[in-house]
VEXSEKE-489715 format. One record per residue (C-alpha): residue in one letter; x, y, z. Coordinates in pm, 1 decimal, m for minus. Example, Ala and Ser with C-alpha at 12.3 -4.5 7.8 and 13.67 -1.06 7.14 Angstrom:
% VEXSEKE-489715
('a',(1230.0,m450.0,780.0));
('s',(1367.0,m106.0,714.0));
***
This chain:
% VEXSEKE-489715
('m',(5980.5,8402.4,3407.0));
('a',(5820.0,8494.7,3736.6));
('s',(5462.1,8372.7,3788.7));
('i',(5156.6,8602.0,3822.4));
('k',(5034.5,8585.7,4179.8));
('d',(4810.3,8894.8,4194.4));
('p',(4458.6,8758.6,4275.7));
('h',(4282.2,9050.1,4096.8));
('v',(4466.2,8980.6,3771.7));
('i',(4389.1,8609.4,3794.2));
('d',(4016.4,8672.0,3856.4));
('w',(3999.9,8918.6,3568.3));
('f',(4176.4,8678.1,3335.7));
('q',(3946.1,8389.2,3425.8));
('g',(3633.4,8604.2,3379.5));
('a',(3747.0,8724.9,3039.0));
('m',(3821.4,8371.4,2922.4));
('e',(3479.2,8253.1,3033.3));
('e',(3315.2,8541.1,2845.0));
('i',(3503.3,8459.6,2523.2));
('q',(3427.1,8092.5,2560.9));
('g',(3057.8,8171.6,2596.2));
('k',(3061.6,8381.5,2280.5));
('l',(3253.6,8118.4,2086.1));
('l',(2990.8,7859.0,2172.5));
('v',(2718.5,8056.7,1986.9));
('p',(2538.8,7834.1,1727.4));
('d',(2680.6,7816.1,1379.0));
('t',(2365.3,7992.4,1260.1));
('a',(2514.0,8323.2,1383.4));
('p',(2575.1,8580.4,1111.5));
('p',(2926.1,8602.6,961.1));
('d',(2969.9,8955.0,1094.7));
('t',(2911.9,8831.6,1445.2));
('a',(3173.0,8557.9,1405.4));
('l',(3422.7,8812.5,1272.3));
('e',(3357.6,9040.7,1566.3));
('l',(3405.0,8754.8,1805.5));
('c',(3735.0,8665.1,1642.0));
('q',(3858.3,9021.5,1662.0));
('a',(3745.3,9047.4,2023.5));
('h',(3930.4,8727.1,2100.9));
('k',(4248.4,8861.7,1942.9));
('m',(4219.5,9187.1,2134.3));
('f',(4163.2,8997.8,2457.1));
('i',(4461.2,8775.0,2396.4));
('k',(4676.9,9079.2,2320.3));
('a',(4554.3,9259.1,2632.4));
('a',(4615.3,8949.0,2843.1));
('v',(4964.2,8910.0,2701.9));
('d',(5040.6,9278.3,2765.9));
('t',(4905.3,9252.6,3118.9));
('c',(5104.4,8938.0,3188.6));
('s',(5418.4,9091.8,3038.4));
('k',(5376.7,9406.9,3248.0));
('k',(5310.9,9199.9,3557.6));
('c',(5620.3,8992.0,3490.7));
('k',(5827.7,9308.2,3450.6));
('d',(5683.1,9449.4,3771.4));
('d',(5752.9,9124.0,3952.1));
('g',(6109.1,9127.0,3816.7));
('t',(6158.0,9483.9,3931.0));
('l',(6009.4,9397.5,4270.5));
('f',(6235.6,9092.1,4294.1));
('e',(6542.1,9301.4,4209.9));
('t',(6432.7,9561.8,4465.2));
('i',(6390.0,9292.2,4728.4));
('q',(6732.6,9150.7,4644.3));
('t',(6880.9,9499.3,4670.3));
('y',(6712.8,9549.9,5007.3));
('k',(6839.4,9211.0,5123.7));
('y',(7193.8,9301.3,5015.8));
('d',(7171.9,9642.4,5183.6));
('l',(7030.3,9478.5,5496.0));
('g',(7317.1,9228.4,5496.3));
('q',(7572.1,9509.2,5461.9));
('k',(7405.3,9707.4,5740.0));
('t',(7396.1,9395.5,5956.1));
('l',(7770.0,9346.8,5903.9));
('l',(7829.1,9714.1,5981.8));
('v',(7621.4,9687.8,6299.7));
('k',(7815.1,9376.0,6400.9));
('e',(8146.2,9554.0,6341.0));
('k',(8029.2,9851.5,6545.5));
('r',(7904.3,9618.2,6820.2));
('d',(8240.8,9441.8,6825.8));
('t',(8420.1,9777.3,6834.1));
('i',(8200.3,9898.3,7119.7));
('s',(8252.5,9570.2,7306.7));
('q',(8630.3,9601.8,7264.4));
('s',(8620.5,9965.1,7376.5));
('l',(8416.7,9871.5,7684.0));
('c',(8665.1,9593.4,7763.7));
('e',(8956.1,9839.3,7732.7));
('m',(8770.2,10089.5,7951.3));
('e',(8713.3,9821.1,8215.3));
('q',(9082.7,9727.9,8205.0));
('k',(9185.6,10092.7,8238.4));
('q',(8939.0,10139.9,8524.4));
('s',(9079.2,9830.0,8693.2));
('q',(9433.5,9966.0,8649.2));
('k',(9317.9,10302.2,8782.5));
('d',(9162.1,10136.3,9088.1));
('t',(9481.5,9936.5,9146.9));
('i',(9697.2,10250.0,9121.3));
('s',(9459.4,10435.5,9354.8));
('l',(9488.1,10155.7,9611.1));
('e',(9868.2,10159.4,9583.8));
('i',(9875.6,10538.3,9624.5));
('e',(9647.9,10515.2,9928.1));
('k',(9868.6,10241.5,10073.1));
('l',(10179.7,10456.6,10019.5));
('r',(10006.2,10751.0,10186.2));
('e',(9919.6,10537.1,10486.5));
('e',(10277.5,10407.6,10508.0));
('q',(10414.1,10762.4,10483.0));
('a',(10173.9,10875.9,10754.1));
('k',(10289.2,10589.2,10977.7));
('r',(10653.9,10675.0,10910.0));
('r',(10594.0,11042.0,10986.4));
('h',(10417.8,10945.5,11307.5));
('l',(10702.6,10709.5,11398.8));
('i',(10963.0,10977.2,11325.4));
('v',(10773.8,11232.1,11534.3));
('s',(10740.7,10980.7,11817.5));
('q',(11109.6,10890.9,11799.7));
('n',(11211.5,11256.2,11792.3));
('k',(10995.6,11323.7,12095.2));
('a',(11138.3,11020.7,12273.7));
('n',(11492.4,11130.3,12186.1));
('k',(11424.1,11479.3,12315.9));
('d',(11288.9,11333.1,12638.4));
('r',(11595.9,11111.8,12671.5));
('l',(11830.9,11404.4,12610.7));
('k',(11640.1,11604.6,12868.9));
('n',(11679.4,11323.0,13119.6));
('l',(12048.1,11296.6,13034.6));
('k',(12097.7,11666.2,13100.2));
('k',(11928.3,11636.8,13438.2));
('a',(12134.1,11330.1,13520.9));
('k',(12448.0,11509.4,13408.8));
('q',(12388.3,11791.4,13651.5));
('v',(12317.3,11554.7,13940.2));
('f',(12613.5,11329.6,13877.2));
('q',(12855.4,11611.5,13807.4));
('e',(12773.4,11760.2,14144.4));
('r',(12765.5,11438.6,14350.3));
('l',(12959.2,11167.1,14172.5));
('g',(13230.8,11348.5,13982.2));
('l',(13081.7,11266.0,13643.2));
('e',(13191.2,11433.6,13320.3));
('i',(12986.9,11396.7,13001.1));
('r',(13132.0,11462.4,12655.3));
('k',(12957.7,11463.9,12320.4));
('t',(13141.9,11252.5,12063.0));
('h',(13112.1,11189.8,11688.9));
('g',(12781.7,11047.6,11567.7));
('e',(12559.8,11207.4,11834.7));
('k',(12700.9,10980.5,12106.2));
('l',(12776.6,11067.1,12469.1));
('q',(13085.7,10961.0,12662.6));
('f',(13047.9,10933.8,13040.2));
('i',(13365.1,10969.2,13249.5));
('f',(13350.8,10879.2,13621.2));
('q',(13616.6,11021.7,13855.3));
('n',(13701.2,10916.1,14211.4));
('v',(13601.0,10556.7,14143.4));
('n',(13921.6,10392.2,14264.1));
('p',(14044.4,10520.4,14602.8));
('d',(14395.5,10407.9,14517.9));
('s',(14390.1,10599.6,14185.0));
('p',(14125.8,10874.3,14216.7));
('d',(14242.3,11048.5,13900.4));
('n',(14183.4,10743.7,13680.2));
('g',(13871.4,10784.4,13469.1));
('y',(13624.4,10500.3,13412.0));
('t',(13433.4,10561.9,13091.2));
('f',(13156.9,10423.5,12872.5));
('t',(12993.9,10555.2,12554.4));
('l',(12615.1,10564.0,12512.3));
('g',(12422.6,10610.9,12187.7));
('i',(12073.6,10566.4,12044.4));
('n',(12009.9,10287.1,11792.3));
('p',(11782.9,10316.9,11481.2));
('d',(11485.8,10196.0,11688.8));
('g',(11525.9,10490.1,11924.9));
('a',(11655.2,10284.2,12218.8));
('y',(11966.4,10341.4,12430.7));
('q',(12272.6,10137.9,12332.8));
('i',(12606.4,10103.0,12513.3));
('i',(12875.4,10135.3,12246.9));
('s',(13188.4,10067.0,12452.8));
('s',(13336.5,10087.0,12802.1));
('d',(13682.8,10122.1,12956.0));
('p',(13747.5,9900.1,13135.3));
('v',(13529.2,9642.7,12961.9));
('m',(13248.0,9504.3,13180.0));
('e',(13010.4,9225.4,13080.5));
('s',(12755.1,9335.7,13340.1));
('l',(12675.8,9651.6,13139.7));
('e',(12454.3,9451.8,12901.7));
('a',(12215.7,9365.6,13185.9));
('l',(12210.7,9729.5,13294.6));
('e',(12129.3,9833.9,12937.6));
('n',(11832.1,9594.9,12926.5));
('r',(11712.4,9732.1,13258.1));
('l',(11736.8,10084.7,13119.7));
('h',(11514.3,9985.4,12825.6));
('e',(11250.8,9867.6,13072.3));
('t',(11256.9,10161.1,13314.2));
('n',(11391.4,10447.6,13099.9));
('n',(11545.3,10577.2,13424.6));
('i',(11880.5,10719.6,13314.8));
('s',(11974.9,10843.0,13662.7));
('a',(11940.2,10497.9,13815.8));
('f',(12127.0,10352.0,13519.5));
('l',(12426.5,10584.0,13568.1));
('a',(12430.9,10514.4,13940.4));
('n',(12435.2,10139.5,13875.1));
('v',(12711.5,10175.2,13616.1));
('r',(12923.5,10366.2,13866.0));
('k',(12859.9,10094.0,14124.8));
('e',(12985.1,9834.1,13877.6));
('f',(13297.4,10040.4,13810.8));
('v',(13355.7,10077.4,14186.7));
('a',(13310.0,9703.6,14239.7));
('q',(13554.9,9623.1,13963.6));
('a',(13807.4,9875.7,14097.7));
('r',(13786.6,9718.8,14445.3));
('f',(13831.8,9373.5,14296.5));
('q',(14138.9,9488.8,14107.6));
('n',(14284.1,9654.7,14418.3));
('t',(14226.0,9341.4,14626.1));
('f',(14379.0,9123.6,14357.7));
('q',(14688.0,9345.1,14334.0));
('e',(14725.8,9353.1,14715.6));
('h',(14706.1,8975.7,14721.4));
('i',(14981.2,8951.7,14461.0));
('v',(15200.3,9194.5,14656.0));
('e',(15153.6,8993.0,14976.2));
('k',(15261.6,8676.7,14802.0));
('r',(15574.5,8841.5,14672.6));
('t',(15669.4,8968.5,15015.9));
***
């Protein structure tokens, strides 16, 4: 049974016991009626004390059960709060991961945009350079057609074939040709020549440095002329030996 801890009840109980004790200590000379009254008063007090103690015990029991119920409810609410806190923490972690993924995707998109912008700029620059080269080729074509007997033909794959006439005095109708194209980097490239000349590679490198197509064509023709003279001299030497 739960103990009585209410200070008011304890004080009242002690005072009542002292009062009864004082009455019970009355001399034996007291009248019988007085003794009977004291006995009845003592019984009533005992009954009242027992009732009070019983009620207090019941109240304490009810209070204890209420406290236990509150403790249980508090424990359940604490668990619920912990679950919600864990759920919120997990949600925040997922949000941070998604934000990180979003930032990564945004950076990749921005990088792709920059690369596309660079490619567009490069394409525009190459197209402009190609147009300038074609313009120079057209000017050179006109000059060389008029002065050097040059014929220019457009071949498959956006390439140009240059045909020089009147290179070899002994065979003025023989054409000396080479084919010129533009590589993926936008630079001039000699595809082939007839007759084959190793010196054309050096002329091509020089063209990359100067971008002077007119001077390049003039130098190519000089190389063809030099080779034609060498061939003529070589053939004359062979004929002389035979005779």
